[in-house]
C-alpha positions as CSV (number, residue, x, y, z in Angstrom):
1,X,-115.6,151.1,-29.1
2,X,-112.4,153.1,-29.7
3,X,-111.4,152.8,-33.3
4,X,-108.2,152.9,-35.0
5,X,-107.7,154.4,-38.4
6,X,-107.9,150.9,-39.9
7,X,-111.2,150.0,-38.3
8,X,-112.8,153.3,-39.0
9,X,-111.8,152.9,-42.6
10,X,-113.3,149.4,-42.7
11,X,-116.4,150.7,-41.0
12,X,-116.7,153.4,-43.7
13,X,-116.3,150.8,-46.4
14,X,-119.0,148.6,-45.0
15,X,-121.4,151.6,-44.6
16,X,-121.0,153.2,-48.1
17,X,-118.0,152.5,-50.1
18,X,-119.1,154.7,-52.9
19,X,-119.6,157.9,-50.9
20,X,-117.0,160.7,-51.2
21,X,-114.4,160.8,-48.7
22,X,-111.7,163.2,-49.9
23,X,-112.0,166.0,-52.4
24,X,-109.3,168.3,-53.6
25,X,-109.6,171.5,-55.5
26,X,-106.3,172.6,-57.3
27,X,-105.2,175.8,-59.1
28,X,-106.3,175.9,-62.7
29,X,-109.7,174.5,-61.7
30,X,-108.6,170.9,-61.6
31,X,-110.8,168.7,-59.0
32,X,-110.3,165.2,-57.9
33,X,-112.7,163.2,-55.5
34,X,-111.9,160.0,-54.0
35,X,-114.7,157.5,-52.8
36,X,-114.1,155.3,-49.7
37,X,-113.4,152.5,-51.9
38,X,-110.9,154.3,-54.2
39,X,-109.2,156.0,-51.2
40,X,-108.8,152.5,-49.4
41,X,-107.3,151.0,-52.7
42,X,-104.7,153.6,-52.7
43,X,-103.9,153.2,-49.0
44,X,-103.7,149.5,-49.4
45,X,-101.2,149.9,-52.2
46,X,-99.0,152.3,-50.2
47,X,-99.2,150.0,-47.0
48,X,-98.1,147.1,-49.0
49,X,-95.1,149.0,-50.3
50,X,-94.2,150.2,-46.8
51,X,-94.4,146.8,-45.3
52,X,-92.9,144.7,-48.1
53,X,-90.2,147.1,-49.4
54,X,-89.3,149.1,-46.3
55,X,-90.4,146.7,-43.5
56,X,-92.3,149.2,-41.7
57,X,-94.3,147.9,-38.9
58,X,-95.1,148.4,-35.2
59,X,-92.8,151.0,-33.5
60,X,-91.2,152.2,-36.9
61,X,-91.5,155.7,-38.1
62,X,-91.9,157.4,-41.6
63,X,-91.3,161.1,-42.4
64,X,-93.6,162.9,-44.7
65,X,-92.5,166.4,-46.2
66,X,-95.8,166.8,-47.9
67,X,-98.4,169.6,-47.8
68,X,-102.1,169.6,-47.5
69,X,-103.0,166.9,-50.3
70,X,-104.9,163.9,-50.8
71,X,-101.7,162.0,-51.3
72,X,-100.5,162.9,-47.8
73,X,-103.9,161.5,-46.6
74,X,-103.0,158.3,-48.4
75,X,-99.6,157.9,-46.7
76,X,-101.2,158.7,-43.4
77,X,-103.7,155.8,-43.9
78,X,-100.7,153.5,-45.0
79,X,-98.7,154.3,-42.0
80,X,-101.8,153.6,-39.9
81,X,-102.3,150.1,-41.5
82,X,-98.9,149.0,-40.9
83,X,-98.7,150.4,-37.3
84,X,-96.2,153.1,-37.9
85,X,-95.8,156.6,-36.8
86,X,-96.0,159.1,-39.5
87,X,-94.1,162.6,-38.7
88,X,-95.3,165.4,-41.0
89,X,-93.2,168.4,-42.0
90,X,-89.7,167.3,-40.6
91,X,-87.5,164.2,-41.0
92,X,-87.1,161.9,-37.8
93,X,-83.6,160.5,-37.3
94,X,-85.0,157.0,-37.0
95,X,-87.2,157.0,-40.0
96,X,-87.3,154.0,-42.1
97,X,-89.0,155.7,-45.1
98,X,-89.2,159.4,-46.0
99,X,-91.6,160.8,-48.6
100,X,-91.2,164.2,-50.1
101,X,-93.1,166.3,-52.7
102,X,-91.1,168.1,-55.4
103,X,-90.3,171.3,-53.2
104,X,-88.4,169.4,-50.5
105,X,-86.2,167.0,-52.4
106,X,-83.0,168.7,-51.4
107,X,-84.1,168.8,-47.8
108,X,-85.1,165.2,-47.9
109,X,-81.7,164.1,-49.4
110,X,-79.8,166.3,-46.7
111,X,-81.7,165.2,-43.6
112,X,-82.9,161.7,-44.1
113,X,-81.1,159.1,-42.0
114,X,-78.6,156.6,-43.5
115,X,-80.3,153.7,-44.7
116,X,-83.8,155.2,-44.9
117,X,-85.7,154.4,-48.1
118,X,-86.2,157.9,-50.1
119,X,-89.4,158.5,-52.1
120,X,-90.8,161.5,-54.0
121,X,-94.0,162.3,-55.2
122,X,-94.9,164.8,-58.1
123,X,-98.0,165.8,-56.2
124,X,-100.0,165.6,-59.4
125,X,-103.7,165.9,-59.0
126,X,-104.3,162.5,-60.5
127,X,-101.2,160.8,-58.8
128,X,-99.2,160.6,-62.0
129,X,-95.4,160.2,-61.8
130,X,-92.7,162.8,-62.4
131,X,-91.8,163.2,-66.2
132,X,-88.3,162.0,-65.2
133,X,-87.1,160.1,-62.2
134,X,-86.3,162.6,-59.6
135,X,-82.7,162.9,-58.4
136,X,-81.7,160.9,-55.4
137,X,-85.2,159.4,-54.7
138,X,-87.5,156.8,-56.0
139,X,-90.7,157.9,-57.7
140,X,-93.2,156.5,-55.5
141,X,-96.1,156.9,-58.0
142,X,-94.2,154.4,-60.3
143,X,-93.1,152.2,-57.4
144,X,-96.6,151.7,-55.8
145,X,-98.1,150.4,-58.9
146,X,-96.5,147.1,-58.6
147,X,-98.3,146.4,-55.1
148,X,-101.8,145.0,-54.4
149,X,-104.8,147.0,-53.7
150,X,-105.8,144.9,-50.7
151,X,-103.9,144.9,-47.5
152,X,-103.9,142.2,-44.8
153,X,-102.1,143.2,-41.6
154,X,-100.0,140.5,-40.1
155,X,-100.7,141.7,-36.5
156,X,-103.5,143.7,-35.0
157,X,-102.8,147.5,-34.6
158,X,-104.2,148.8,-31.2
159,X,-105.8,152.0,-30.7
160,X,-102.8,153.0,-28.4
161,X,-100.4,152.7,-31.4
162,X,-98.4,155.9,-32.0
163,X,-99.7,157.2,-35.4
164,X,-99.2,161.0,-36.1
165,X,-96.7,163.7,-35.1
166,X,-96.6,167.4,-36.1
167,X,-94.3,169.5,-34.2
168,X,-94.7,169.0,-30.4
169,X,-98.1,167.5,-30.9
170,X,-98.6,163.8,-31.2
171,X,-101.5,161.3,-31.3
172,X,-102.1,157.6,-31.1
173,X,-104.6,156.3,-33.5
174,X,-107.4,156.2,-30.8
175,X,-106.5,159.7,-29.5
176,X,-106.4,161.1,-33.2
177,X,-110.0,159.8,-33.7
178,X,-111.1,161.2,-30.4
179,X,-109.5,164.6,-31.1
180,X,-110.9,164.8,-34.6
181,X,-114.5,164.2,-32.9
182,X,-113.6,167.0,-30.7
183,X,-112.6,169.2,-33.4
184,X,-115.6,168.4,-35.5
185,X,-117.8,169.2,-32.4
186,X,-116.1,172.6,-32.0
187,X,-116.8,173.4,-35.8
188,X,-120.4,172.3,-35.4
189,X,-119.8,169.4,-37.8
190,X,-122.1,166.4,-37.1
191,X,-122.1,162.9,-38.4
192,X,-121.9,162.6,-42.1
193,X,-120.7,166.3,-42.2
194,X,-118.6,167.9,-45.0
195,X,-115.6,170.1,-44.1
196,X,-113.8,172.6,-46.1
197,X,-110.1,172.8,-45.3
198,X,-108.1,175.5,-47.0
199,X,-105.1,176.1,-44.5
200,X,-101.4,175.1,-44.4
201,X,-100.7,172.0,-42.5
202,X,-101.0,172.6,-38.7
203,X,-102.4,170.8,-35.6
204,X,-105.9,171.0,-37.0
205,X,-105.5,170.3,-40.7
206,X,-103.4,167.2,-39.9
207,X,-106.3,165.8,-38.2
208,X,-108.5,166.8,-41.2
209,X,-106.6,165.2,-43.6
210,X,-107.9,161.7,-42.4
211,X,-109.0,161.3,-38.9
212,X,-111.8,163.9,-38.9
213,X,-113.7,162.5,-42.0
214,X,-113.3,158.8,-40.5
215,X,-114.4,159.9,-37.0
216,X,-117.6,161.5,-38.2
217,X,-118.3,159.2,-41.3
218,X,-118.2,162.3,-43.3
219,X,-115.9,164.0,-45.9
220,X,-113.4,166.7,-46.3
221,X,-112.8,169.2,-49.2
222,X,-109.1,170.1,-49.5
223,X,-108.6,173.6,-51.3
224,X,-105.1,174.2,-52.4
225,X,-106.1,176.7,-55.2
226,X,-104.9,180.2,-53.9
227,X,-107.3,182.1,-56.3
228,X,-110.4,180.1,-54.9
229,X,-113.4,182.0,-53.8
230,X,-114.0,179.9,-50.6
231,X,-117.5,181.2,-50.0
232,X,-118.5,180.0,-53.5
233,X,-116.5,176.7,-53.0
234,X,-118.3,176.2,-49.6
235,X,-121.6,176.5,-51.4
236,X,-120.7,174.5,-54.6
237,X,-119.3,171.7,-52.5
238,X,-122.3,171.6,-50.0
239,X,-120.0,172.0,-47.0
240,X,-121.1,172.2,-43.5
241,X,-118.1,173.6,-41.8
242,X,-114.7,175.2,-42.6
243,X,-111.2,175.5,-41.6
244,X,-109.6,178.4,-43.5
């Protein structure tokens, strides 16, 4: 069976909803771990926002000016559920929604197409909003709270639906799952494995953000603490392979 991101997430929920899916280690020693169920709840809220407030669906596109972060994984999951293509690291001229972290708000306002919904996230470890409303964009952490934590698609999203674009590389949902399995194999990462990822967003890490842990029924540890000793983190988090 060729999975989509949505069907792979459903399978993970059915298998063990309490197991870790995404962990992130931040500067200052902060750590957050999302179970499959908690992650799915966040994805559902984000998907409901994209569909109900922005009318994202099949053949639409969203742009994510976001770094390696668990919230980036959430928005990738949300775009998959509504059938949209997510472009990471740049702004597509036909985007219906653009989401930026605090470091790229000026770029968001300058490059976003006319009529696109502009959202910003503070990238707080716990998903908290900005202390004050960001200029020229909607604080998505506040906005998403009004949406339900269950999502039911109107239409079936097929594996061949375009899902992810980074630079010149692009994947359908089915291709992303298969490419993630290939990446896991190259790293010696088997079913249920745990990956440490401590690199900037590139063609491998964009798969590690979500497709890889779903493809192998495993988990990923995102390390964005520049002072972290990766050897110690690798041992403490009981990882099996690393991208660093």
